[in-house]
N, C-alpha and C positions, 0 to 999 in steps of 0.2 A: 504494500500500500504506500502511496506517496505521502510525504510529510509536507506540512504547510506552516506558515507563520501565523500565530494568533496573538491578538491583543486581548488581555483578560482584565476586567475591572473587578477587583476584590473588595469586599466589605468585611469589617470585623472590628473588634475592640482591641485597643493596644494593651489594656490591663483588665483583669477580672473586675467586675463591679463598676466599670466605667458606664456612665449614662449615655454618652455619645459614641457613635460609630465613626471610624476612620475609613479611608479608602486608599487603595494602592493599585496602580496600573502596572502590569507585568507583561512581558512578551515571552512566548514559549514556542517551540517547534514540536508539533505533534501530528499524528495521522488523523485524529478525530477531535471534534469539539469537546467530547466528554473527557478524553485523555488530556487535552489542553487544560481543562479546568482542574483536574487532579494535579498536574504538574505545577500549575500556577500557585496552588495553595501551599506547595512545599517551598516556595520562594519567599514567603512572608511569615514571620513569627508573630502572630496575633492570636486573639481568642475568638472563638465562634466565627471562623472564617467562612465566607460564602461567596459565590460568584454572582455579581450584580449584572455583568454584561460580558458578551463574547463577540469578537469580530475576527473572522478569517481575513487575512490581508493578502490579496493576490495582485492588486494594482494600487499605485500611489501617484497622484498627479501625472497621469498619462504614462507611467512606467510600470512594467510588469515585474513582479517580485518573483525571483527564482532562487531556490535554495540549493546549494552545493556543499556537501560534507567536506570539511577540511581535515587534514591530519593535524596532530598536535604541533608538528614542526611548522606548519603553515599558519597556525592560529596565533594571534597576538595576545590572547588571554587563555587562561586555564578553565576547562570545563568543570563545573562543580558536579560530581557524580550523584549528589543528593537529589538533583532534579533533571538530569540529562542522561542520555544513554549514548 
């Protein structure tokens, strides 16, 4: 199955017993929207995390988004195995 880029808007509380909810926008690469939501939740350490919105990103400002897997040698950053494969 092909992987896609997703923007996921998360909601949650930064501390237990907080009255107000905070939000966090994260980007993940996944095969499905459901998988993207699960991966996104692993990127934020909050309480009662839930997905408020999901958008698969295929095009931006007239440009097509294509994903190509890089080797560790080609990458400028290290992949966190906590939320990536």
